[in-house]
Backbone bond lengths (Angstrom), bond angles and torsions (degrees), N, CA, C in turn:
res aa  C-N    CA-C-N  psi(-1)  N-CA   C-N-CA  omega(-1)  CA-C   N-CA-C  phi
1 M - - - 1.459 - - 1.512 109.57 -
2 V 1.295 118.05 152.30 1.451 122.43 177.51 1.496 108.32 -130.00
3 E 1.292 114.91 153.99 1.449 119.36 178.93 1.522 110.59 -77.58
4 N 1.329 117.27 -30.16 1.449 120.58 -177.65 1.512 107.51 -154.90
5 D 1.340 116.68 134.22 1.451 119.99 179.94 1.523 112.37 -76.29
6 T 1.334 117.36 -15.58 1.458 120.06 -177.66 1.503 110.30 -77.51
7 I 1.327 115.43 145.20 1.456 122.10 179.31 1.512 107.97 -121.13
8 S 1.297 116.44 140.56 1.460 121.05 -177.88 1.516 109.97 -58.78
9 P 1.336 117.00 147.26 1.466 119.68 179.84 1.506 110.18 -60.59
10 P 1.328 116.64 152.60 1.466 120.85 -177.96 1.511 111.19 -58.57
11 L 1.311 114.43 142.68 1.453 120.77 179.26 1.511 109.77 -97.64
12 D 1.305 116.21 148.26 1.451 120.26 176.60 1.516 109.18 -70.02
13 K 1.330 114.46 161.11 1.449 119.26 179.79 1.508 110.81 -63.54
14 E 1.339 117.64 -33.37 1.450 120.64 178.02 1.507 108.39 -130.92
15 A 1.318 115.99 132.86 1.454 120.44 175.53 1.510 108.51 -93.08
16 T 1.330 118.12 143.74 1.465 122.66 -179.19 1.497 109.95 -118.04
17 T 1.303 116.05 151.76 1.456 122.27 176.37 1.505 109.27 -86.31
18 T 1.315 116.27 177.81 1.469 120.62 -178.45 1.505 112.25 -67.03
19 N 1.344 119.36 -24.14 1.460 121.42 -179.59 1.518 112.27 -91.62
20 G 1.358 116.73 6.13 1.451 119.91 174.17 1.496 115.28 90.82
21 T 1.338 120.07 -3.25 1.463 122.05 179.78 1.513 110.17 -80.85
22 S 1.327 116.04 149.61 1.460 120.95 -178.99 1.517 110.66 -81.77
23 T 1.331 115.36 150.83 1.463 122.22 175.20 1.518 108.39 -115.10
24 V 1.357 116.56 -167.32 1.462 121.56 -178.59 1.515 109.12 -66.47
25 P 1.309 120.08 135.95 1.463 122.19 179.57 1.528 110.06 -60.21
26 T 1.322 116.93 142.13 1.458 122.61 178.78 1.517 109.58 -109.55
27 Q 1.365 116.97 -158.40 1.451 120.83 -176.38 1.524 110.96 -62.50
28 P 1.315 117.33 145.40 1.458 119.28 175.84 1.520 110.52 -70.04
29 Q 1.311 116.46 155.85 1.453 121.24 -179.58 1.526 109.98 -69.35
30 L 1.369 116.70 137.57 1.455 121.60 179.72 1.516 109.82 -90.07
31 S 1.322 115.28 138.36 1.456 119.32 173.06 1.521 109.17 -74.47
32 H 1.320 116.78 170.64 1.461 120.70 179.99 1.526 110.68 -61.91
33 E 1.337 117.44 -41.89 1.463 120.57 179.99 1.526 111.25 -65.03
34 E 1.346 116.90 -42.75 1.464 120.67 178.46 1.520 111.29 -64.54
35 H 1.313 115.68 -36.58 1.462 120.39 178.77 1.523 110.94 -62.78
36 E 1.335 118.56 -42.81 1.456 122.35 -179.71 1.530 111.54 -69.51
37 V 1.333 116.22 -37.96 1.468 119.65 177.72 1.521 110.80 -63.87
38 A 1.331 116.91 -43.22 1.461 120.55 179.24 1.518 111.29 -64.27
39 R 1.339 116.56 -39.61 1.468 120.17 179.26 1.532 110.71 -64.01
40 A 1.330 117.30 -44.67 1.465 120.70 179.80 1.523 111.59 -65.10
41 A 1.332 116.61 -41.05 1.461 119.91 179.38 1.512 111.35 -63.14
42 A 1.327 116.56 -41.07 1.458 119.60 179.37 1.511 111.53 -66.85
43 R 1.337 116.78 -36.27 1.461 120.13 -178.23 1.516 111.62 -64.82
44 F 1.326 117.44 -36.54 1.462 120.86 -176.94 1.523 113.56 -98.19
45 G 1.324 117.10 12.25 1.451 119.81 171.78 1.499 116.06 88.28
46 Y 1.327 118.31 24.54 1.453 120.80 -179.99 1.523 109.65 -125.11
47 G 1.321 114.79 160.72 1.449 119.46 173.70 1.506 113.29 85.38
48 P 1.332 117.49 173.23 1.464 121.49 -176.41 1.517 113.71 -69.06
49 L 1.347 117.84 -16.94 1.456 120.16 -179.95 1.525 112.21 -88.58
50 A 1.321 117.24 -5.39 1.459 120.58 -177.59 1.517 110.28 -72.69
51 H 1.340 114.96 143.46 1.461 121.42 177.06 1.521 108.77 -97.16
52 V 1.321 117.70 123.20 1.464 122.44 -178.48 1.515 108.93 -92.25
53 N 1.333 116.70 119.40 1.458 122.65 178.64 1.524 107.62 -108.43
54 T 1.307 117.33 106.82 1.472 120.55 -175.96 1.515 112.19 -66.00
55 A 1.339 117.85 -24.27 1.462 120.07 178.80 1.525 111.36 -67.90
56 E 1.345 116.58 -22.68 1.452 120.65 -179.65 1.526 111.89 -98.82
57 A 1.339 117.54 13.45 1.459 120.77 -177.23 1.522 110.74 -61.58
58 R 1.309 116.06 145.74 1.451 121.06 179.85 1.519 109.54 -121.39
59 L 1.328 114.65 150.52 1.458 120.88 -178.78 1.520 109.64 -100.35
60 P 1.325 117.55 150.97 1.469 119.61 -179.73 1.519 111.65 -71.10
61 A 1.313 116.25 165.31 1.464 121.65 179.95 1.521 110.86 -56.64
62 F 1.341 115.27 142.02 1.463 120.61 -175.87 1.517 108.85 -151.48
63 G 1.349 116.39 121.12 1.451 120.43 -178.47 1.510 113.55 -65.16
64 G 1.346 116.58 -30.35 1.456 119.55 179.05 1.511 113.37 -64.99
65 E 1.345 116.54 -24.73 1.462 121.46 175.72 1.528 111.32 -97.60
66 F 1.344 116.12 0.17 1.468 122.49 -177.14 1.523 111.06 57.26
67 Q 1.331 114.92 38.47 1.454 122.36 180.00 1.524 108.81 -111.73
68 P 1.332 118.75 110.08 1.468 120.40 -178.20 1.518 114.05 -78.57
69 G 1.335 118.70 -13.29 1.458 122.30 -179.20 1.513 110.87 -138.80
70 L 1.339 115.49 -168.86 1.457 119.33 178.25 1.517 110.56 -62.20
71 Y 1.331 116.22 139.58 1.460 120.21 179.14 1.513 109.87 -141.41
72 R 1.313 115.01 152.09 1.457 121.91 -176.77 1.527 110.20 -92.95
73 P 1.328 119.39 133.03 1.471 120.62 176.36 1.514 110.68 -63.02
74 V 1.337 116.11 145.82 1.463 120.74 -173.95 1.520 112.55 -110.62
75 S 1.329 117.56 13.67 1.461 120.25 -175.62 1.523 112.29 -64.71
76 D 1.339 117.11 -28.42 1.459 119.94 -177.30 1.523 112.82 -92.89
77 R 1.305 118.01 -0.15 1.452 120.32 -173.08 1.523 110.68 -76.96
78 K 1.324 116.86 136.12 1.460 122.55 -178.46 1.526 109.18 -92.61
79 I 1.323 117.51 89.73 1.457 123.11 -179.94 1.522 108.35 -128.45
80 A 1.324 116.11 138.96 1.459 120.34 178.59 1.523 110.37 -64.64
81 N 1.322 116.02 157.56 1.461 121.71 -179.42 1.531 109.81 -73.23
82 P 1.331 119.16 113.65 1.468 120.46 -177.84 1.521 114.06 -83.31
83 A 1.338 118.35 -9.37 1.466 120.81 -174.34 1.529 113.39 -62.14
84 P 1.357 120.51 -44.93 1.466 118.57 179.86 1.523 113.58 -58.40
85 L 1.322 117.58 -37.77 1.463 120.26 178.16 1.522 110.75 -62.10
86 G 1.320 116.89 -47.26 1.455 119.77 179.14 1.514 112.78 -64.62
87 L 1.329 117.02 -39.75 1.464 120.66 179.09 1.522 111.59 -64.62
88 C 1.338 116.57 -39.42 1.470 119.81 179.30 1.524 111.05 -67.07
89 G 1.334 117.16 -40.78 1.457 119.73 176.54 1.518 111.95 -61.82
90 F 1.317 115.96 -41.15 1.459 120.45 177.18 1.520 111.15 -66.06
91 A 1.335 116.76 -43.73 1.462 121.14 -173.86 1.519 112.00 -64.21
92 L 1.327 117.50 -47.81 1.464 119.57 -176.03 1.524 111.32 -63.71
93 T 1.321 116.90 -46.14 1.463 119.80 -178.46 1.522 111.20 -65.48
94 T 1.326 116.70 -40.31 1.463 120.65 178.28 1.522 111.01 -65.93
95 F 1.329 116.83 -38.71 1.464 120.80 179.12 1.527 111.09 -62.27
96 V 1.322 116.82 -45.53 1.466 120.38 -178.76 1.527 110.75 -63.20
97 L 1.335 117.07 -47.11 1.462 119.33 -179.54 1.524 111.44 -67.32
98 G 1.345 117.24 -35.57 1.460 119.98 177.21 1.519 112.01 -62.10
99 C 1.330 116.27 -41.29 1.471 120.00 177.85 1.523 111.12 -64.24
100 I 1.328 117.01 -39.78 1.464 120.27 178.80 1.526 110.51 -66.50
101 N 1.326 117.05 -41.63 1.468 119.66 178.48 1.519 112.24 -63.40
102 M 1.326 116.93 -29.65 1.464 120.23 177.55 1.524 112.50 -81.50
103 G 1.320 117.16 -3.99 1.459 120.41 -179.93 1.511 113.68 74.94
104 T 1.321 118.40 28.11 1.462 122.46 -179.27 1.527 110.29 -60.47
105 R 1.324 116.60 132.15 1.473 123.52 -179.46 1.527 111.26 56.05
106 D 1.320 116.27 29.94 1.471 123.15 178.62 1.531 113.17 60.52
107 I 1.335 116.78 25.72 1.468 120.70 176.55 1.526 108.01 -85.30
108 T 1.309 116.42 127.17 1.463 120.74 179.76 1.529 112.26 -120.21
109 A 1.329 118.12 -30.27 1.468 120.99 -179.41 1.530 109.78 -82.67
110 P 1.331 118.77 126.93 1.469 121.29 -177.11 1.527 114.02 -86.85
111 S 1.331 118.02 22.47 1.466 120.23 -174.13 1.522 112.59 -61.51
112 I 1.341 118.00 -33.44 1.464 120.76 -176.29 1.522 112.04 -65.30
113 V 1.322 116.74 -22.44 1.461 119.53 -177.45 1.528 111.78 -79.62
114 I 1.322 118.17 -11.44 1.466 120.94 -177.28 1.524 111.01 -61.50
115 G 1.348 116.88 -44.97 1.461 119.93 -179.89 1.515 112.56 -61.73
116 A 1.344 116.17 -46.52 1.466 119.91 179.25 1.522 111.14 -65.85
117 A 1.337 116.68 -36.04 1.463 120.02 -178.66 1.525 111.38 -68.05
118 F 1.319 117.53 -37.79 1.461 120.32 177.09 1.531 111.50 -72.35
119 G 1.346 116.30 -47.16 1.457 119.88 -170.24 1.511 115.38 -87.01
120 Y 1.325 116.81 -57.95 1.470 120.78 -171.10 1.527 111.90 -90.63
121 G 1.317 116.40 -58.24 1.458 119.01 180.00 1.512 113.00 -69.73
122 G 1.334 117.57 -24.78 1.448 121.15 -179.43 1.512 113.71 -93.35
123 L 1.337 116.54 -75.08 1.467 121.01 -173.64 1.522 112.50 -63.93
124 V 1.339 117.16 -50.44 1.466 119.96 -176.66 1.526 110.89 -63.97
125 Q 1.320 117.07 -42.62 1.466 119.39 179.65 1.527 111.12 -66.94
126 L 1.321 116.93 -36.81 1.460 120.24 177.15 1.526 110.89 -63.47
127 L 1.336 117.05 -41.84 1.467 120.42 177.62 1.527 110.97 -63.97
128 A 1.334 116.66 -39.61 1.469 119.57 176.81 1.521 110.63 -61.43
129 G 1.327 116.69 -38.82 1.459 119.82 176.78 1.517 112.41 -63.70
130 M 1.336 116.54 -37.10 1.463 119.56 176.85 1.528 111.19 -64.35
131 W 1.332 116.80 -38.48 1.469 119.61 178.39 1.519 111.39 -71.38
132 E 1.335 116.93 -27.38 1.465 118.70 173.57 1.526 110.48 -63.33
133 M 1.311 116.91 -33.06 1.461 119.46 174.12 1.521 110.58 -63.13
134 A 1.341 116.05 -38.65 1.464 119.94 -178.15 1.522 111.85 -65.31
135 V 1.328 117.68 -34.65 1.464 120.05 -179.71 1.525 111.91 -88.12
136 G 1.314 117.74 -0.58 1.456 121.12 175.25 1.508 115.69 86.18
137 N 1.343 118.22 18.55 1.462 121.43 -179.30 1.528 109.08 -95.89
138 T 1.306 116.79 98.08 1.460 121.12 -177.07 1.525 111.64 -64.74
139 F 1.319 116.78 -44.30 1.468 120.07 -179.39 1.528 110.55 -62.69
140 G 1.333 116.84 -48.76 1.459 120.28 -179.53 1.514 112.31 -61.96
141 A 1.328 116.91 -40.51 1.460 120.38 179.23 1.522 110.79 -64.13
142 T 1.333 116.49 -42.22 1.462 120.57 -179.37 1.523 111.26 -66.92
143 A 1.332 116.77 -46.74 1.466 120.66 -175.83 1.525 111.69 -68.45
144 L 1.335 117.51 -53.87 1.462 120.22 -174.99 1.522 111.75 -66.70
145 S 1.320 117.72 -41.16 1.466 119.77 179.09 1.527 110.78 -65.58
146 S 1.321 116.64 -39.64 1.464 120.24 -178.79 1.521 111.34 -67.58
147 Y 1.327 117.49 -45.54 1.463 118.98 179.84 1.524 111.57 -71.34
148 G 1.334 117.50 -28.93 1.458 118.99 170.91 1.520 110.55 -62.26
149 G 1.342 116.26 -42.75 1.457 120.07 175.36 1.520 112.38 -64.82
150 F 1.339 116.93 -34.90 1.470 120.17 177.46 1.522 110.98 -60.56
151 W 1.332 116.55 -46.99 1.457 119.13 -176.87 1.521 111.75 -67.87
152 I 1.323 117.56 -36.47 1.463 119.39 175.99 1.527 110.19 -64.93
153 A 1.333 116.86 -43.93 1.462 120.71 178.46 1.527 111.11 -63.55
154 F 1.334 116.72 -40.78 1.467 120.30 -179.96 1.523 110.65 -65.60
155 A 1.338 116.51 -38.41 1.462 119.89 177.77 1.524 111.04 -66.13
156 I 1.324 116.83 -37.93 1.466 120.19 177.38 1.528 110.39 -62.86
157 I 1.334 116.82 -41.03 1.468 120.57 179.18 1.524 111.06 -61.97
158 L 1.334 116.49 -40.63 1.464 120.47 -175.34 1.520 113.38 -83.84
159 T 1.335 118.13 -17.88 1.464 120.48 -175.86 1.527 110.32 -66.86
160 P 1.330 117.97 121.15 1.470 120.27 179.03 1.530 110.92 -80.12
161 G 1.302 116.35 158.67 1.464 120.54 173.62 1.507 113.58 87.68
162 G 1.328 116.94 -82.60 1.456 121.50 -170.04 1.514 114.97 -61.98
163 F 1.321 117.59 -40.23 1.467 120.01 -174.98 1.530 112.74 -100.11
164 D 1.316 117.08 -33.29 1.471 122.22 175.58 1.519 113.11 56.72
165 I 1.323 117.44 30.04 1.465 119.95 -179.76 1.524 110.24 -68.86
166 E 1.326 115.89 -51.27 1.467 119.60 -178.82 1.521 111.16 -64.58
167 T 1.329 117.05 -41.23 1.466 120.53 -179.26 1.524 111.49 -63.93
168 T 1.322 116.05 -42.61 1.468 120.53 -179.20 1.521 111.46 -63.56
169 L 1.329 116.61 -43.03 1.464 119.61 -179.45 1.524 111.62 -70.27
170 N 1.323 116.97 -36.16 1.464 119.97 -178.23 1.525 112.70 -70.94
171 K 1.331 117.69 -16.66 1.464 119.53 178.09 1.525 111.16 -63.48
172 A 1.327 116.45 -29.98 1.471 120.81 178.31 1.521 111.81 -89.29
173 G 1.321 117.91 5.10 1.459 122.05 -178.62 1.514 111.00 119.55
174 P 1.339 117.88 149.23 1.468 120.33 -177.12 1.522 113.62 -62.89
175 E 1.332 116.78 -25.85 1.462 118.76 -178.47 1.532 111.59 -67.92
176 Q 1.330 117.80 -23.94 1.465 120.16 -179.95 1.531 111.19 -65.24
177 F 1.321 116.36 -46.59 1.465 119.28 179.20 1.520 110.76 -67.54
178 N 1.322 117.92 -44.00 1.465 121.07 -178.36 1.529 111.49 -63.74
179 N 1.333 117.10 -41.81 1.463 119.56 177.61 1.529 111.24 -65.01
180 S 1.321 116.37 -40.76 1.468 120.22 -179.99 1.521 111.00 -65.08
181 L 1.338 116.38 -44.92 1.464 119.80 179.34 1.522 110.79 -66.63
182 G 1.337 116.72 -36.20 1.461 119.86 177.65 1.515 112.13 -62.61
183 L 1.330 117.17 -42.43 1.465 120.30 177.36 1.525 111.12 -65.87
184 F 1.322 116.42 -37.93 1.467 120.92 177.02 1.525 110.64 -59.80
185 L 1.315 116.69 -45.38 1.467 121.05 -179.72 1.528 111.74 -70.02
186 M 1.319 117.98 -34.63 1.463 119.94 178.04 1.529 111.14 -66.51
187 G 1.321 116.58 -33.37 1.460 119.32 174.46 1.517 111.58 -62.21
188 W 1.320 116.94 -39.36 1.467 120.46 177.60 1.525 111.66 -72.85
189 F 1.327 117.02 -26.92 1.464 119.56 172.82 1.528 110.43 -62.88
190 I 1.327 117.01 -43.05 1.471 120.57 179.25 1.523 110.42 -64.34
191 F 1.328 116.88 -45.97 1.467 120.46 -179.89 1.524 111.08 -61.53
192 T 1.330 117.22 -43.80 1.461 120.65 -179.58 1.518 111.34 -65.55
193 F 1.324 117.12 -33.92 1.464 119.89 177.23 1.529 110.76 -63.38
194 L 1.317 117.43 -38.21 1.464 120.66 177.21 1.528 110.76 -62.15
195 L 1.332 116.46 -42.02 1.463 119.63 177.72 1.524 111.00 -68.83
196 F 1.323 116.55 -36.12 1.461 120.57 178.75 1.526 110.93 -59.72
197 I 1.327 117.00 -40.12 1.468 120.39 178.08 1.523 110.79 -58.91
198 C 1.326 116.11 -36.76 1.471 120.20 -178.09 1.521 112.91 -71.72
199 T 1.331 118.00 -13.57 1.469 120.94 -178.21 1.523 113.03 -99.30
200 L 1.325 118.18 2.28 1.464 120.47 -175.13 1.517 112.97 -68.41
201 R 1.321 117.78 -15.61 1.463 120.96 178.30 1.528 110.75 -114.59
202 S 1.322 117.14 24.02 1.459 120.56 -178.51 1.520 110.63 -103.73
203 T 1.321 117.58 -118.72 1.463 122.30 178.64 1.522 109.53 -118.55
204 V 1.325 115.86 163.11 1.465 120.74 -178.19 1.526 110.72 -63.18
205 A 1.339 117.10 -46.21 1.463 120.61 -178.05 1.520 111.37 -64.42
206 F 1.310 116.87 -40.12 1.459 121.07 -179.76 1.522 110.98 -67.18
207 C 1.320 116.56 -42.17 1.461 121.31 -179.95 1.529 111.27 -67.75
208 L 1.336 117.36 -41.57 1.463 120.48 -179.34 1.522 111.89 -65.86
209 L 1.326 117.09 -31.10 1.462 120.09 176.05 1.522 110.44 -55.75
210 F 1.319 117.57 -50.23 1.458 120.62 -178.09 1.525 111.90 -76.95
211 F 1.323 117.62 -27.22 1.460 120.28 176.78 1.526 110.71 -64.98
212 F 1.336 116.96 -49.37 1.466 120.35 -179.83 1.529 111.19 -69.30
213 L 1.321 116.91 -36.26 1.464 119.15 177.99 1.527 110.85 -65.22
214 D 1.312 116.62 -38.65 1.461 120.19 178.55 1.526 111.03 -64.80
215 L 1.332 116.47 -41.76 1.464 119.60 176.46 1.523 111.13 -63.38
216 A 1.327 116.87 -37.71 1.463 120.38 179.22 1.526 110.85 -62.55
217 F 1.329 117.30 -47.52 1.465 119.88 178.63 1.527 111.26 -62.76
218 L 1.327 116.77 -40.63 1.463 120.30 -179.57 1.522 111.21 -62.29
219 L 1.327 116.79 -49.29 1.463 120.36 -177.33 1.525 111.77 -68.48
220 L 1.325 117.07 -39.59 1.464 119.09 178.17 1.525 110.63 -65.28
221 G 1.343 116.49 -40.32 1.458 119.07 177.49 1.514 112.01 -63.04
222 I 1.334 116.72 -44.26 1.468 120.42 177.97 1.523 110.24 -64.54
223 G 1.328 116.74 -40.45 1.458 120.51 -179.17 1.517 112.99 -59.50
224 Y 1.327 117.28 -37.12 1.467 120.08 178.99 1.526 112.36 -82.57
225 L 1.319 117.58 -27.03 1.467 119.92 179.67 1.525 112.19 -80.20
226 V 1.338 117.01 -33.14 1.467 121.52 178.53 1.525 107.83 -92.21
227 Q 1.332 116.83 113.86 1.465 122.09 -172.64 1.522 111.05 -124.04
228 D 1.324 113.89 162.06 1.460 118.75 176.35 1.524 109.65 -83.77
229 A 1.328 116.02 -171.77 1.467 120.29 -176.23 1.521 112.48 -64.04
230 E 1.325 117.56 -25.11 1.460 121.32 -179.33 1.525 113.01 -92.11
231 G 1.328 117.04 2.48 1.458 120.32 178.82 1.509 114.90 86.28
232 N 1.328 118.14 11.82 1.461 121.62 179.52 1.529 110.35 -86.45
233 P 1.335 117.97 146.23 1.476 120.32 179.61 1.518 111.66 -66.80
234 T 1.324 116.12 161.09 1.466 122.04 -179.77 1.524 109.00 -78.27
235 T 1.317 116.53 112.02 1.465 121.82 -171.75 1.516 112.24 -63.99
236 N 1.322 117.85 -43.86 1.466 120.03 -176.13 1.533 111.94 -63.38
237 I 1.335 117.06 -38.36 1.467 119.74 178.76 1.526 110.25 -69.77
238 I 1.333 116.35 -36.94 1.472 120.19 176.59 1.526 110.14 -62.29
239 K 1.329 116.74 -41.65 1.466 120.18 178.45 1.524 111.25 -64.03
240 A 1.339 116.84 -40.26 1.465 119.84 177.57 1.527 110.74 -62.73
241 G 1.333 116.37 -40.41 1.458 119.44 176.22 1.514 112.16 -63.37
242 G 1.328 116.80 -38.26 1.460 119.97 176.63 1.515 112.50 -64.45
243 F 1.332 116.85 -36.39 1.466 120.43 178.11 1.526 111.08 -62.47
244 F 1.328 117.23 -46.38 1.468 119.84 179.65 1.528 111.31 -69.79
245 A 1.325 117.34 -28.10 1.462 119.85 175.08 1.527 110.74 -65.48
246 I 1.327 116.82 -38.94 1.469 120.29 177.23 1.524 110.38 -65.14
247 L 1.332 117.36 -41.61 1.468 119.94 176.69 1.527 110.79 -60.86
248 A 1.336 116.51 -42.70 1.468 119.91 178.13 1.520 110.75 -62.41
249 A 1.330 117.30 -37.80 1.464 120.77 179.28 1.523 111.10 -63.39
250 F 1.330 117.21 -43.59 1.466 119.75 -179.62 1.528 111.42 -66.68
251 F 1.328 117.61 -37.19 1.466 118.87 176.97 1.526 111.23 -70.71
252 A 1.323 117.54 -29.68 1.468 119.70 174.11 1.524 110.15 -66.25
253 W 1.319 117.45 -43.41 1.471 120.57 175.80 1.526 110.91 -62.56
254 Y 1.314 116.35 -39.00 1.470 120.36 -179.88 1.526 110.42 -62.20
255 N 1.319 116.87 -46.57 1.460 120.32 178.85 1.521 111.44 -66.41
256 A 1.325 116.92 -35.35 1.462 119.78 176.95 1.522 110.64 -64.04
257 L 1.328 116.47 -43.09 1.465 119.99 178.60 1.517 111.01 -63.82
258 A 1.327 116.92 -38.53 1.465 120.22 177.66 1.522 111.38 -62.24
259 G 1.340 116.67 -30.30 1.452 120.06 178.22 1.508 113.98 -81.03
260 I 1.334 117.72 -19.73 1.466 121.74 -179.03 1.519 111.90 -92.80
261 V 1.325 116.28 -42.35 1.466 121.56 -172.73 1.523 110.67 -72.24
262 D 1.314 115.87 133.06 1.464 122.05 170.10 1.523 108.54 -148.99
263 S 1.322 116.48 -175.77 1.465 120.61 -175.10 1.520 112.94 -67.29
264 S 1.321 118.16 -14.96 1.461 120.43 -178.55 1.519 113.42 -85.97
265 N 1.339 118.21 -18.03 1.464 119.37 -176.51 1.524 113.70 -129.88
266 S 1.320 118.08 5.49 1.458 119.70 -177.33 1.524 110.57 -148.69
267 F 1.325 114.87 155.03 1.463 120.65 176.62 1.530 112.00 -85.84
268 F 1.325 117.07 -6.19 1.461 119.98 -178.33 1.527 108.65 -145.44
269 I 1.314 115.22 160.22 1.453 122.72 177.59 1.527 108.82 -110.42
270 I 1.315 116.68 138.01 1.460 121.47 -178.26 1.532 109.91 -73.24
271 P 1.337 118.45 122.24 1.478 119.92 176.86 1.524 110.65 -71.50
272 V 1.313 116.20 141.94 1.464 120.42 -178.75 1.526 112.68 -117.67
273 A 1.317 119.02 -15.78 1.471 123.71 173.02 1.527 112.78 56.54
274 H 1.317 116.12 87.23 1.460 121.23 176.70 1.528 110.56 -71.14
275 F 1.320 116.07 143.90 1.456 120.72 175.37 1.529 110.02 -65.90
276 P 1.348 118.07 147.37 1.476 119.94 179.53 1.521 112.97 -60.40
277 W 1.338 117.39 -29.91 1.464 120.73 -177.92 1.533 112.66 -89.23
278 S 1.322 117.38 -0.20 1.459 120.01 177.49 1.520 110.17 -76.48
279 E 1.334 116.61 169.12 1.458 120.93 179.57 1.522 110.77 -59.93
280 K 1.334 116.33 -43.80 1.464 120.36 179.01 1.515 111.03 -65.83
281 G 1.339 117.08 -39.98 1.457 120.35 179.13 1.510 112.52 -64.02
282 R 1.334 117.35 -42.62 1.464 120.25 177.75 1.524 111.11 -66.20
283 E 1.322 116.18 -36.47 1.466 119.32 178.46 1.525 111.02 -62.92
284 R 1.324 116.82 -43.86 1.469 120.08 178.55 1.522 111.07 -66.38
285 R 1.328 117.16 -40.16 1.460 120.03 -179.64 1.521 110.98 -64.74
286 N 1.323 117.02 -41.62 1.462 120.07 177.80 1.522 111.58 -65.23
287 K 1.326 116.54 -35.29 1.459 120.35 178.67 1.520 110.79 -65.56
288 V 1.337 116.42 -42.50 1.467 120.37 178.51 1.521 110.48 -64.35
289 E 1.330 116.88 -41.59 1.464 119.87 179.91 1.520 111.47 -63.84
290 R 1.321 117.63 -38.66 1.465 120.19 178.09 1.519 111.43 -66.62
291 E 1.344 116.51 -37.70 1.461 119.63 178.82 1.523 111.32 -67.38
292 V 1.333 116.83 -36.06 1.468 120.38 179.15 1.519 110.37 -67.30
293 V 1.327 116.30 -42.22 1.460 120.33 179.24 1.520 110.72 -66.78
């Protein structure tokens, strides 16, 4: 970028004073071709006439950022926090399915969760994950986008008619669908465990969200893999998985509220309780030790 496309007129090889005496030689005169080359170089950000804008600086390609080419840092970008939106989409859909898995009000068919899984827990959470990429949050982008994809995939599995996934598997016996769904859930248990490891140095509420969610996936996966003689899933284990799913939903709402509430819209701030071994916990401990000394 340049501040101005205009270039000062060529200077003579020697500048003279008003009395005709010579002074120190200045820049040599530019030919027409040199003048055009300098103008083009300045326009595209090269050469001594180029204006360097540090706010527009770009970083080189880096696999750790999953950036194959030059990219602009996003630390200065004014974007709202997308995490509460994604957490709320995850929480509501998880809460509904958790209640169904527990057999609340004698509901056993999970058909009602299909709409929420496609719209709120799926699409909205996936969009929140995309915006987490925009603000530079790798963990948030990975988690929210992945769970948004989970809910869309789960809704596709449960949708009757168009996809016929459940019907096709049940033709070979009920154990085929239950085993397949159990393996699907166990895969998400492994993925959630990886994210859980990343939260061990964060806050208590944030860590418990992934801890309870991981237990929910584990128990639901076991519940569908362990079947009775007729190929039906183990109801008690499914109910236990639903219970931990509800706990995960409430902690997701709690973290979402912590991200929304501030001094401008609330009379109180949501406590998040940092772990003693976290960066914030060590900072507070060192501060107390200095005050004691």
